[in-house]
CHARMM internal coordinates of N, CA and C (Angstrom, degrees):
IC EDIT
DIST 1 N 1 CA 1.4616
DIST 1 CA 1 C 1.5345
ANGL 1 N 1 CA 1 C 108.38
DIST 1 C 2 N 1.2855
ANGL 1 CA 1 C 2 N 118.92
DIHE 1 N 1 CA 1 C 2 N 122.13
DIST 2 N 2 CA 1.4307
ANGL 1 C 2 N 2 CA 123.47
DIHE 1 CA 1 C 2 N 2 CA -177.89
DIST 2 CA 2 C 1.5354
ANGL 2 N 2 CA 2 C 110.05
DIHE 1 C 2 N 2 CA 2 C -93.11
DIST 2 C 3 N 1.3349
ANGL 2 CA 2 C 3 N 117.76
DIHE 2 N 2 CA 2 C 3 N 107.49
DIST 3 N 3 CA 1.4662
ANGL 2 C 3 N 3 CA 122.28
DIHE 2 CA 2 C 3 N 3 CA -175.67
DIST 3 CA 3 C 1.5159
ANGL 3 N 3 CA 3 C 111.61
DIHE 2 C 3 N 3 CA 3 C -60.39
DIST 3 C 4 N 1.3080
ANGL 3 CA 3 C 4 N 117.86
DIHE 3 N 3 CA 3 C 4 N -37.45
DIST 4 N 4 CA 1.4556
ANGL 3 C 4 N 4 CA 119.63
DIHE 3 CA 3 C 4 N 4 CA -177.85
DIST 4 CA 4 C 1.5777
ANGL 4 N 4 CA 4 C 109.77
DIHE 3 C 4 N 4 CA 4 C -68.94
DIST 4 C 5 N 1.3250
ANGL 4 CA 4 C 5 N 116.67
DIHE 4 N 4 CA 4 C 5 N -39.88
DIST 5 N 5 CA 1.4595
ANGL 4 C 5 N 5 CA 119.11
DIHE 4 CA 4 C 5 N 5 CA 179.87
DIST 5 CA 5 C 1.5544
ANGL 5 N 5 CA 5 C 109.38
DIHE 4 C 5 N 5 CA 5 C -69.45
DIST 5 C 6 N 1.2933
ANGL 5 CA 5 C 6 N 118.09
DIHE 5 N 5 CA 5 C 6 N -38.23
DIST 6 N 6 CA 1.4789
ANGL 5 C 6 N 6 CA 120.91
DIHE 5 CA 5 C 6 N 6 CA 176.25
DIST 6 CA 6 C 1.5029
ANGL 6 N 6 CA 6 C 108.44
DIHE 5 C 6 N 6 CA 6 C -61.78
DIST 6 C 7 N 1.3540
ANGL 6 CA 6 C 7 N 116.41
DIHE 6 N 6 CA 6 C 7 N -47.75
DIST 7 N 7 CA 1.4980
ANGL 6 C 7 N 7 CA 118.88
DIHE 6 CA 6 C 7 N 7 CA -177.52
DIST 7 CA 7 C 1.5266
ANGL 7 N 7 CA 7 C 109.86
DIHE 6 C 7 N 7 CA 7 C -59.05
DIST 7 C 8 N 1.3300
ANGL 7 CA 7 C 8 N 117.67
DIHE 7 N 7 CA 7 C 8 N -45.37
DIST 8 N 8 CA 1.4677
ANGL 7 C 8 N 8 CA 121.07
DIHE 7 CA 7 C 8 N 8 CA 179.14
DIST 8 CA 8 C 1.5124
ANGL 8 N 8 CA 8 C 112.91
DIHE 7 C 8 N 8 CA 8 C -59.32
DIST 8 C 9 N 1.3163
ANGL 8 CA 8 C 9 N 113.86
DIHE 8 N 8 CA 8 C 9 N -43.03
DIST 9 N 9 CA 1.5014
ANGL 8 C 9 N 9 CA 119.51
DIHE 8 CA 8 C 9 N 9 CA -178.85
DIST 9 CA 9 C 1.4885
ANGL 9 N 9 CA 9 C 110.63
DIHE 8 C 9 N 9 CA 9 C -64.75
DIST 9 C 10 N 1.3558
ANGL 9 CA 9 C 10 N 117.03
DIHE 9 N 9 CA 9 C 10 N -43.47
DIST 10 N 10 CA 1.4764
ANGL 9 C 10 N 10 CA 120.87
DIHE 9 CA 9 C 10 N 10 CA 179.97
DIST 10 CA 10 C 1.5429
ANGL 10 N 10 CA 10 C 110.84
DIHE 9 C 10 N 10 CA 10 C -61.93
DIST 10 C 11 N 1.3343
ANGL 10 CA 10 C 11 N 117.11
DIHE 10 N 10 CA 10 C 11 N -42.05
DIST 11 N 11 CA 1.4288
ANGL 10 C 11 N 11 CA 122.24
DIHE 10 CA 10 C 11 N 11 CA 177.69
DIST 11 CA 11 C 1.5324
ANGL 11 N 11 CA 11 C 112.82
DIHE 10 C 11 N 11 CA 11 C -61.01
DIST 11 C 12 N 1.4151
ANGL 11 CA 11 C 12 N 112.09
DIHE 11 N 11 CA 11 C 12 N -43.68
DIST 12 N 12 CA 1.4716
ANGL 11 C 12 N 12 CA 117.27
DIHE 11 CA 11 C 12 N 12 CA 179.49
DIST 12 CA 12 C 1.5167
ANGL 12 N 12 CA 12 C 110.47
DIHE 11 C 12 N 12 CA 12 C -64.35
DIST 12 C 13 N 1.3239
ANGL 12 CA 12 C 13 N 113.77
DIHE 12 N 12 CA 12 C 13 N -40.69
DIST 13 N 13 CA 1.5136
ANGL 12 C 13 N 13 CA 115.96
DIHE 12 CA 12 C 13 N 13 CA -177.83
DIST 13 CA 13 C 1.4980
ANGL 13 N 13 CA 13 C 113.18
DIHE 12 C 13 N 13 CA 13 C -68.23
DIST 13 C 14 N 1.3159
ANGL 13 CA 13 C 14 N 116.39
DIHE 13 N 13 CA 13 C 14 N -33.30
DIST 14 N 14 CA 1.4986
ANGL 13 C 14 N 14 CA 121.21
DIHE 13 CA 13 C 14 N 14 CA 179.04
DIST 14 CA 14 C 1.5212
ANGL 14 N 14 CA 14 C 110.10
DIHE 13 C 14 N 14 CA 14 C -67.75
DIST 14 C 15 N 1.3270
ANGL 14 CA 14 C 15 N 116.96
DIHE 14 N 14 CA 14 C 15 N -32.69
DIST 15 N 15 CA 1.4516
ANGL 14 C 15 N 15 CA 122.18
DIHE 14 CA 14 C 15 N 15 CA 174.81
DIST 15 CA 15 C 1.5453
ANGL 15 N 15 CA 15 C 111.54
DIHE 14 C 15 N 15 CA 15 C 51.78
DIST 15 C 16 N 1.3248
ANGL 15 CA 15 C 16 N 117.10
DIHE 15 N 15 CA 15 C 16 N -120.96
DIST 16 N 16 CA 1.4331
ANGL 15 C 16 N 16 CA 122.61
DIHE 15 CA 15 C 16 N 16 CA -177.03
DIST 16 CA 16 C 1.5455
ANGL 16 N 16 CA 16 C 113.61
DIHE 15 C 16 N 16 CA 16 C -89.03
DIST 16 C 17 N 1.3092
ANGL 16 CA 16 C 17 N 115.59
DIHE 16 N 16 CA 16 C 17 N -3.59
DIST 17 N 17 CA 1.4624
ANGL 16 C 17 N 17 CA 117.87
DIHE 16 CA 16 C 17 N 17 CA 179.16
DIST 17 CA 17 C 1.5567
ANGL 17 N 17 CA 17 C 108.51
DIHE 16 C 17 N 17 CA 17 C -73.14
DIST 17 C 18 N 1.3257
ANGL 17 CA 17 C 18 N 114.42
DIHE 17 N 17 CA 17 C 18 N 148.40
DIST 18 N 18 CA 1.4653
ANGL 17 C 18 N 18 CA 118.60
DIHE 17 CA 17 C 18 N 18 CA 175.44
DIST 18 CA 18 C 1.5300
ANGL 18 N 18 CA 18 C 111.28
DIHE 17 C 18 N 18 CA 18 C -78.75
DIST 18 C 19 N 1.3245
ANGL 18 CA 18 C 19 N 113.47
DIHE 18 N 18 CA 18 C 19 N 156.24
DIST 19 N 19 CA 1.4943
ANGL 18 C 19 N 19 CA 116.91
DIHE 18 CA 18 C 19 N 19 CA 175.68
DIST 19 CA 19 C 1.5058
ANGL 19 N 19 CA 19 C 109.33
DIHE 18 C 19 N 19 CA 19 C -57.90
DIST 19 C 20 N 1.3391
ANGL 19 CA 19 C 20 N 118.28
DIHE 19 N 19 CA 19 C 20 N -40.59
DIST 20 N 20 CA 1.4428
ANGL 19 C 20 N 20 CA 120.78
DIHE 19 CA 19 C 20 N 20 CA -179.31
DIST 20 CA 20 C 1.5598
ANGL 20 N 20 CA 20 C 112.95
DIHE 19 C 20 N 20 CA 20 C -61.46
DIST 20 C 21 N 1.2453
ANGL 20 CA 20 C 21 N 114.37
DIHE 20 N 20 CA 20 C 21 N -37.04
DIST 21 N 21 CA 1.5070
ANGL 20 C 21 N 21 CA 118.54
DIHE 20 CA 20 C 21 N 21 CA 179.61
DIST 21 CA 21 C 1.5763
ANGL 21 N 21 CA 21 C 108.73
DIHE 20 C 21 N 21 CA 21 C -64.52
DIST 21 C 22 N 1.3230
ANGL 21 CA 21 C 22 N 115.83
DIHE 21 N 21 CA 21 C 22 N -45.71
DIST 22 N 22 CA 1.4830
ANGL 21 C 22 N 22 CA 118.98
DIHE 21 CA 21 C 22 N 22 CA 179.70
DIST 22 CA 22 C 1.5345
ANGL 22 N 22 CA 22 C 110.57
DIHE 21 C 22 N 22 CA 22 C -66.58
DIST 22 C 23 N 1.2802
ANGL 22 CA 22 C 23 N 116.74
DIHE 22 N 22 CA 22 C 23 N -46.06
DIST 23 N 23 CA 1.4918
ANGL 22 C 23 N 23 CA 118.54
DIHE 22 CA 22 C 23 N 23 CA -175.58
DIST 23 CA 23 C 1.4590
ANGL 23 N 23 CA 23 C 111.74
DIHE 22 C 23 N 23 CA 23 C -66.04
DIST 23 C 24 N 1.3333
ANGL 23 CA 23 C 24 N 119.67
DIHE 23 N 23 CA 23 C 24 N -36.98
DIST 24 N 24 CA 1.4644
ANGL 23 C 24 N 24 CA 121.57
DIHE 23 CA 23 C 24 N 24 CA 173.20
DIST 24 CA 24 C 1.4592
ANGL 24 N 24 CA 24 C 113.90
DIHE 23 C 24 N 24 CA 24 C -62.70
DIST 24 C 25 N 1.3293
ANGL 24 CA 24 C 25 N 118.70
DIHE 24 N 24 CA 24 C 25 N -38.40
DIST 25 N 25 CA 1.4501
ANGL 24 C 25 N 25 CA 123.21
DIHE 24 CA 24 C 25 N 25 CA -178.29
DIST 25 CA 25 C 1.4754
ANGL 25 N 25 CA 25 C 111.00
DIHE 24 C 25 N 25 CA 25 C -73.71
DIST 25 C 26 N 1.3354
ANGL 25 CA 25 C 26 N 118.49
DIHE 25 N 25 CA 25 C 26 N -35.37
DIST 26 N 26 CA 1.4877
ANGL 25 C 26 N 26 CA 125.32
DIHE 25 CA 25 C 26 N 26 CA -172.77
DIST 26 CA 26 C 1.5422
ANGL 26 N 26 CA 26 C 110.30
DIHE 25 C 26 N 26 CA 26 C -90.95
DIST 26 C 27 N 1.3380
ANGL 26 CA 26 C 27 N 116.94
DIHE 26 N 26 CA 26 C 27 N -25.53
DIST 27 N 27 CA 1.4716
ANGL 26 C 27 N 27 CA 120.19
DIHE 26 CA 26 C 27 N 27 CA -178.10
DIST 27 CA 27 C 1.4941
ANGL 27 N 27 CA 27 C 114.64
DIHE 26 C 27 N 27 CA 27 C 84.57
DIST 27 C 28 N 1.3409
ANGL 27 CA 27 C 28 N 117.73
DIHE 27 N 27 CA 27 C 28 N 36.74
DIST 28 N 28 CA 1.4539
ANGL 27 C 28 N 28 CA 121.86
DIHE 27 CA 27 C 28 N 28 CA 179.39
DIST 28 CA 28 C 1.5213
ANGL 28 N 28 CA 28 C 107.51
DIHE 27 C 28 N 28 CA 28 C -128.47
DIST 28 C 29 N 1.3306
ANGL 28 CA 28 C 29 N 117.23
DIHE 28 N 28 CA 28 C 29 N 165.68
DIST 29 N 29 CA 1.4917
ANGL 28 C 29 N 29 CA 119.93
DIHE 28 CA 28 C 29 N 29 CA -179.67
DIST 29 CA 29 C 1.5403
ANGL 29 N 29 CA 29 C 108.67
DIHE 28 C 29 N 29 CA 29 C -82.21
DIST 29 C 30 N 1.3234
ANGL 29 CA 29 C 30 N 113.03
DIHE 29 N 29 CA 29 C 30 N 156.45
DIST 30 N 30 CA 1.4518
ANGL 29 C 30 N 30 CA 120.48
DIHE 29 CA 29 C 30 N 30 CA 177.00
DIST 30 CA 30 C 1.5261
ANGL 30 N 30 CA 30 C 111.10
DIHE 29 C 30 N 30 CA 30 C -61.13
DIST 30 C 31 N 1.3464
ANGL 30 CA 30 C 31 N 116.86
DIHE 30 N 30 CA 30 C 31 N -35.29
DIST 31 N 31 CA 1.4803
ANGL 30 C 31 N 31 CA 119.07
DIHE 30 CA 30 C 31 N 31 CA 179.84
DIST 31 CA 31 C 1.5292
ANGL 31 N 31 CA 31 C 111.20
DIHE 30 C 31 N 31 CA 31 C -68.72
DIST 31 C 32 N 1.3551
ANGL 31 CA 31 C 32 N 115.66
DIHE 31 N 31 CA 31 C 32 N -32.84
DIST 32 N 32 CA 1.4934
ANGL 31 C 32 N 32 CA 116.63
DIHE 31 CA 31 C 32 N 32 CA 177.61
DIST 32 CA 32 C 1.4738
ANGL 32 N 32 CA 32 C 109.00
DIHE 31 C 32 N 32 CA 32 C -67.73
DIST 32 C 33 N 1.3945
ANGL 32 CA 32 C 33 N 121.00
DIHE 32 N 32 CA 32 C 33 N -46.72
DIST 33 N 33 CA 1.4049
ANGL 32 C 33 N 33 CA 122.49
DIHE 32 CA 32 C 33 N 33 CA 179.69
DIST 33 CA 33 C 1.5368
ANGL 33 N 33 CA 33 C 112.49
DIHE 32 C 33 N 33 CA 33 C -59.58
DIST 33 C 34 N 1.3104
ANGL 33 CA 33 C 34 N 114.98
DIHE 33 N 33 CA 33 C 34 N -39.39
DIST 34 N 34 CA 1.4271
ANGL 33 C 34 N 34 CA 122.17
DIHE 33 CA 33 C 34 N 34 CA 178.83
DIST 34 CA 34 C 1.5483
ANGL 34 N 34 CA 34 C 110.60
DIHE 33 C 34 N 34 CA 34 C -61.70
DIST 34 C 35 N 1.3188
ANGL 34 CA 34 C 35 N 115.79
DIHE 34 N 34 CA 34 C 35 N -43.40
DIST 35 N 35 CA 1.4528
ANGL 34 C 35 N 35 CA 119.30
DIHE 34 CA 34 C 35 N 35 CA 176.22
DIST 35 CA 35 C 1.4972
ANGL 35 N 35 CA 35 C 114.18
DIHE 34 C 35 N 35 CA 35 C -63.24
DIST 35 C 36 N 1.3353
ANGL 35 CA 35 C 36 N 116.89
DIHE 35 N 35 CA 35 C 36 N -37.02
DIST 36 N 36 CA 1.4543
ANGL 35 C 36 N 36 CA 119.49
DIHE 35 CA 35 C 36 N 36 CA 175.97
DIST 36 CA 36 C 1.4590
ANGL 36 N 36 CA 36 C 109.96
DIHE 35 C 36 N 36 CA 36 C -67.52
DIST 36 C 37 N 1.2845
ANGL 36 CA 36 C 37 N 121.32
DIHE 36 N 36 CA 36 C 37 N -41.83
DIST 37 N 37 CA 1.4789
ANGL 36 C 37 N 37 CA 125.49
DIHE 36 CA 36 C 37 N 37 CA -177.29
DIST 37 CA 37 C 1.5119
ANGL 37 N 37 CA 37 C 111.93
DIHE 36 C 37 N 37 CA 37 C -74.63
DIST 37 C 38 N 1.3283
ANGL 37 CA 37 C 38 N 118.23
DIHE 37 N 37 CA 37 C 38 N -17.98
DIST 38 N 38 CA 1.4565
ANGL 37 C 38 N 38 CA 121.70
DIHE 37 CA 37 C 38 N 38 CA 177.85
DIST 38 CA 38 C 1.5464
ANGL 38 N 38 CA 38 C 111.42
DIHE 37 C 38 N 38 CA 38 C -102.32
DIST 38 C 39 N 1.3276
ANGL 38 CA 38 C 39 N 115.40
DIHE 38 N 38 CA 38 C 39 N 12.58
DIST 39 N 39 CA 1.4979
ANGL 38 C 39 N 39 CA 121.49
DIHE 38 CA 38 C 39 N 39 CA 176.74
DIST 39 CA 39 C 1.5070
ANGL 39 N 39 CA 39 C 111.45
DIHE 38 C 39 N 39 CA 39 C 61.62
DIST 39 C 40 N 1.3174
ANGL 39 CA 39 C 40 N 118.54
DIHE 39 N 39 CA 39 C 40 N 28.33
DIST 40 N 40 CA 1.4732
ANGL 39 C 40 N 40 CA 121.30
DIHE 39 CA 39 C 40 N 40 CA 178.34
DIST 40 CA 40 C 1.5167
ANGL 40 N 40 CA 40 C 111.51
DIHE 39 C 40 N 40 CA 40 C -91.95
DIST 40 C 41 N 1.3786
ANGL 40 CA 40 C 41 N 115.00
DIHE 40 N 40 CA 40 C 41 N -25.56
DIST 41 N 41 CA 1.4716
ANGL 40 C 41 N 41 CA 118.25
DIHE 40 CA 40 C 41 N 41 CA -179.65
DIST 41 CA 41 C 1.5371
ANGL 41 N 41 CA 41 C 107.82
DIHE 40 C 41 N 41 CA 41 C -148.86
DIST 41 C 42 N 1.3463
ANGL 41 CA 41 C 42 N 113.81
DIHE 41 N 41 CA 41 C 42 N 156.78
DIST 42 N 42 CA 1.4271
ANGL 41 C 42 N 42 CA 122.70
DIHE 41 CA 41 C 42 N 42 CA 171.20
DIST 42 CA 42 C 1.5066
ANGL 42 N 42 CA 42 C 106.32
DIHE 41 C 42 N 42 CA 42 C -109.69
DIST 42 C 43 N 1.3288
ANGL 42 CA 42 C 43 N 120.10
DIHE 42 N 42 CA 42 C 43 N 133.10
DIST 43 N 43 CA 1.4699
ANGL 42 C 43 N 43 CA 121.31
DIHE 42 CA 42 C 43 N 43 CA -179.46
DIST 43 CA 43 C 1.5064
ANGL 43 N 43 CA 43 C 112.57
DIHE 42 C 43 N 43 CA 43 C -65.39
DIST 43 C 44 N 1.2949
ANGL 43 CA 43 C 44 N 114.86
DIHE 43 N 43 CA 43 C 44 N 155.65
DIST 44 N 44 CA 1.4704
ANGL 43 C 44 N 44 CA 119.03
DIHE 43 CA 43 C 44 N 44 CA 174.82
DIST 44 CA 44 C 1.5356
ANGL 44 N 44 CA 44 C 105.66
DIHE 43 C 44 N 44 CA 44 C -72.19
DIST 44 C 45 N 1.3755
ANGL 44 CA 44 C 45 N 113.81
DIHE 44 N 44 CA 44 C 45 N 166.63
DIST 45 N 45 CA 1.4424
ANGL 44 C 45 N 45 CA 119.38
DIHE 44 CA 44 C 45 N 45 CA -172.27
DIST 45 CA 45 C 1.4876
ANGL 45 N 45 CA 45 C 115.06
DIHE 44 C 45 N 45 CA 45 C -56.47
DIST 45 C 46 N 1.3487
ANGL 45 CA 45 C 46 N 119.00
DIHE 45 N 45 CA 45 C 46 N -42.72
DIST 46 N 46 CA 1.4466
ANGL 45 C 46 N 46 CA 121.29
DIHE 45 CA 45 C 46 N 46 CA 178.27
DIST 46 CA 46 C 1.5218
ANGL 46 N 46 CA 46 C 114.49
DIHE 45 C 46 N 46 CA 46 C -59.95
DIST 46 C 47 N 1.3206
ANGL 46 CA 46 C 47 N 115.57
DIHE 46 N 46 CA 46 C 47 N -33.26
DIST 47 N 47 CA 1.5040
ANGL 46 C 47 N 47 CA 118.21
DIHE 46 CA 46 C 47 N 47 CA 179.36
DIST 47 CA 47 C 1.5396
ANGL 47 N 47 CA 47 C 106.30
DIHE 46 C 47 N 47 CA 47 C -80.47
DIST 47 C 48 N 1.3052
ANGL 47 CA 47 C 48 N 121.99
DIHE 47 N 47 CA 47 C 48 N -33.71
DIST 48 N 48 CA 1.4580
ANGL 47 C 48 N 48 CA 121.90
DIHE 47 CA 47 C 48 N 48 CA 175.25
DIST 48 CA 48 C 1.5232
ANGL 48 N 48 CA 48 C 109.35
DIHE 47 C 48 N 48 CA 48 C -56.92
DIST 48 C 49 N 1.2505
ANGL 48 CA 48 C 49 N 115.25
DIHE 48 N 48 CA 48 C 49 N -44.34
DIST 49 N 49 CA 1.5396
ANGL 48 C 49 N 49 CA 118.62
DIHE 48 CA 48 C 49 N 49 CA 179.66
DIST 49 CA 49 C 1.5072
ANGL 49 N 49 CA 49 C 112.87
DIHE 48 C 49 N 49 CA 49 C -64.99
DIST 49 C 50 N 1.3158
ANGL 49 CA 49 C 50 N 117.82
DIHE 49 N 49 CA 49 C 50 N -41.44
DIST 50 N 50 CA 1.4806
ANGL 49 C 50 N 50 CA 120.40
DIHE 49 CA 49 C 50 N 50 CA 178.49
DIST 50 CA 50 C 1.5421
ANGL 50 N 50 CA 50 C 110.86
DIHE 49 C 50 N 50 CA 50 C -66.48
DIST 50 C 51 N 1.2856
ANGL 50 CA 50 C 51 N 117.74
DIHE 50 N 50 CA 50 C 51 N -42.28
DIST 51 N 51 CA 1.4839
ANGL 50 C 51 N 51 CA 121.22
DIHE 50 CA 50 C 51 N 51 CA 176.86
DIST 51 CA 51 C 1.5296
ANGL 51 N 51 CA 51 C 110.39
DIHE 50 C 51 N 51 CA 51 C -62.05
DIST 51 C 52 N 1.3400
ANGL 51 CA 51 C 52 N 116.62
DIHE 51 N 51 CA 51 C 52 N -45.56
DIST 52 N 52 CA 1.4344
ANGL 51 C 52 N 52 CA 119.75
DIHE 51 CA 51 C 52 N 52 CA -179.69
DIST 52 CA 52 C 1.5711
ANGL 52 N 52 CA 52 C 111.81
DIHE 51 C 52 N 52 CA 52 C -61.58
DIST 52 C 53 N 1.3248
ANGL 52 CA 52 C 53 N 116.32
DIHE 52 N 52 CA 52 C 53 N -40.85
DIST 53 N 53 CA 1.4559
ANGL 52 C 53 N 53 CA 120.45
DIHE 52 CA 52 C 53 N 53 CA 179.32
DIST 53 CA 53 C 1.5567
ANGL 53 N 53 CA 53 C 108.95
DIHE 52 C 53 N 53 CA 53 C -65.61
DIST 53 C 54 N 1.3326
ANGL 53 CA 53 C 54 N 115.76
DIHE 53 N 53 CA 53 C 54 N -44.78
DIST 54 N 54 CA 1.4597
ANGL 53 C 54 N 54 CA 119.45
DIHE 53 CA 53 C 54 N 54 CA -179.41
DIST 54 CA 54 C 1.5379
ANGL 54 N 54 CA 54 C 112.19
DIHE 53 C 54 N 54 CA 54 C -58.76
DIST 54 C 55 N 1.3169
ANGL 54 CA 54 C 55 N 116.37
DIHE 54 N 54 CA 54 C 55 N -44.58
DIST 55 N 55 CA 1.4503
ANGL 54 C 55 N 55 CA 121.93
DIHE 54 CA 54 C 55 N 55 CA -178.42
DIST 55 CA 55 C 1.5422
ANGL 55 N 55 CA 55 C 113.81
DIHE 54 C 55 N 55 CA 55 C -83.39
DIST 55 C 56 N 1.3270
ANGL 55 CA 55 C 56 N 117.33
DIHE 55 N 55 CA 55 C 56 N -7.11
DIST 56 N 56 CA 1.4499
ANGL 55 C 56 N 56 CA 121.57
DIHE 55 CA 55 C 56 N 56 CA 178.86
DIST 56 CA 56 C 1.5300
ANGL 56 N 56 CA 56 C 111.82
DIHE 55 C 56 N 56 CA 56 C 68.00
DIST 56 C 57 N 1.3008
ANGL 56 CA 56 C 57 N 116.25
DIHE 56 N 56 CA 56 C 57 N 33.43
DIST 57 N 57 CA 1.4627
ANGL 56 C 57 N 57 CA 125.10
DIHE 56 CA 56 C 57 N 57 CA 177.15
DIST 57 CA 57 C 1.5049
ANGL 57 N 57 CA 57 C 110.47
DIHE 56 C 57 N 57 CA 57 C -122.77
DIST 57 C 58 N 1.3252
ANGL 57 CA 57 C 58 N 116.50
DIHE 57 N 57 CA 57 C 58 N 170.60
DIST 58 N 58 CA 1.4433
ANGL 57 C 58 N 58 CA 118.82
DIHE 57 CA 57 C 58 N 58 CA 177.31
DIST 58 CA 58 C 1.5780
ANGL 58 N 58 CA 58 C 109.83
DIHE 57 C 58 N 58 CA 58 C -89.19
DIST 58 C 59 N 1.3002
ANGL 58 CA 58 C 59 N 116.29
DIHE 58 N 58 CA 58 C 59 N 157.64
DIST 59 N 59 CA 1.4269
ANGL 58 C 59 N 59 CA 120.12
DIHE 58 CA 58 C 59 N 59 CA 172.65
DIST 59 CA 59 C 1.4909
ANGL 59 N 59 CA 59 C 111.40
DIHE 58 C 59 N 59 CA 59 C -59.30
DIST 59 C 60 N 1.3180
ANGL 59 CA 59 C 60 N 118.00
DIHE 59 N 59 CA 59 C 60 N -36.76
DIST 60 N 60 CA 1.4605
ANGL 59 C 60 N 60 CA 122.03
DIHE 59 CA 59 C 60 N 60 CA -179.01
DIST 60 CA 60 C 1.4776
ANGL 60 N 60 CA 60 C 110.54
DIHE 59 C 60 N 60 CA 60 C -66.70
DIST 60 C 61 N 1.3449
ANGL 60 CA 60 C 61 N 117.22
DIHE 60 N 60 CA 60 C 61 N -39.39
DIST 61 N 61 CA 1.5006
ANGL 60 C 61 N 61 CA 119.51
DIHE 60 CA 60 C 61 N 61 CA 178.56
DIST 61 CA 61 C 1.5042
ANGL 61 N 61 CA 61 C 110.81
DIHE 60 C 61 N 61 CA 61 C -62.74
DIST 61 C 62 N 1.2699
ANGL 61 CA 61 C 62 N 118.08
DIHE 61 N 61 CA 61 C 62 N -45.42
DIST 62 N 62 CA 1.4529
ANGL 61 C 62 N 62 CA 122.49
DIHE 61 CA 61 C 62 N 62 CA -173.85
DIST 62 CA 62 C 1.5192
ANGL 62 N 62 CA 62 C 112.77
DIHE 61 C 62 N 62 CA 62 C -74.46
DIST 62 C 63 N 1.2987
ANGL 62 CA 62 C 63 N 114.91
DIHE 62 N 62 CA 62 C 63 N -46.49
DIST 63 N 63 CA 1.5005
ANGL 62 C 63 N 63 CA 121.54
DIHE 62 CA 62 C 63 N 63 CA -167.50
DIST 63 CA 63 C 1.5441
ANGL 63 N 63 CA 63 C 115.17
DIHE 62 C 63 N 63 CA 63 C -104.83
DIST 63 C 64 N 1.2942
ANGL 63 CA 63 C 64 N 116.49
DIHE 63 N 63 CA 63 C 64 N -18.76
DIST 64 N 64 CA 1.5023
ANGL 63 C 64 N 64 CA 118.30
DIHE 63 CA 63 C 64 N 64 CA -175.22
DIST 64 CA 64 C 1.4959
ANGL 64 N 64 CA 64 C 112.17
DIHE 63 C 64 N 64 CA 64 C -124.07
DIST 64 C 65 N 1.3095
ANGL 64 CA 64 C 65 N 117.85
DIHE 64 N 64 CA 64 C 65 N 12.98
DIST 65 N 65 CA 1.5045
ANGL 64 C 65 N 65 CA 123.82
DIHE 64 CA 64 C 65 N 65 CA 169.38
DIST 65 CA 65 C 1.4894
ANGL 65 N 65 CA 65 C 112.86
DIHE 64 C 65 N 65 CA 65 C 63.97
DIST 65 C 66 N 1.3479
ANGL 65 CA 65 C 66 N 119.94
DIHE 65 N 65 CA 65 C 66 N 19.90
DIST 66 N 66 CA 1.4653
ANGL 65 C 66 N 66 CA 119.74
DIHE 65 CA 65 C 66 N 66 CA 169.62
DIST 66 CA 66 C 1.4645
ANGL 66 N 66 CA 66 C 110.79
DIHE 65 C 66 N 66 CA 66 C -76.84
DIST 66 C 67 N 1.2654
ANGL 66 CA 66 C 67 N 120.42
DIHE 66 N 66 CA 66 C 67 N 152.58
DIST 67 N 67 CA 1.5102
ANGL 66 C 67 N 67 CA 121.44
DIHE 66 CA 66 C 67 N 67 CA -175.11
DIST 67 CA 67 C 1.5167
ANGL 67 N 67 CA 67 C 112.64
DIHE 66 C 67 N 67 CA 67 C -96.92
DIST 67 C 68 N 1.3196
ANGL 67 CA 67 C 68 N 120.10
DIHE 67 N 67 CA 67 C 68 N 10.01
DIST 68 N 68 CA 1.4918
ANGL 67 C 68 N 68 CA 118.53
DIHE 67 CA 67 C 68 N 68 CA 176.50
DIST 68 CA 68 C 1.5131
ANGL 68 N 68 CA 68 C 107.34
DIHE 67 C 68 N 68 CA 68 C -81.18
DIST 68 C 69 N 1.3418
ANGL 68 CA 68 C 69 N 114.58
DIHE 68 N 68 CA 68 C 69 N 150.07
DIST 69 N 69 CA 1.4563
ANGL 68 C 69 N 69 CA 118.05
DIHE 68 CA 68 C 69 N 69 CA -179.83
DIST 69 CA 69 C 1.4314
ANGL 69 N 69 CA 69 C 107.22
DIHE 68 C 69 N 69 CA 69 C -109.94
END
COOR INIT
IC SEED 1 N 1 CA 1 C
IC BUILD
């Protein structure tokens, strides 16, 4: 799992939404999302699933660099 690629994808998916909007919807802290987007951490599986559902993408697409949506 490439932390930098995951971070870039998360930032692209967030687009014009604020970190606060995403964190409130997903149920994580702003500092956690910031760490994911800065390639400092990878979320645990439960959070991966929540982020994928929120963005309407698969866990594989976001975190494992597969190109399926």
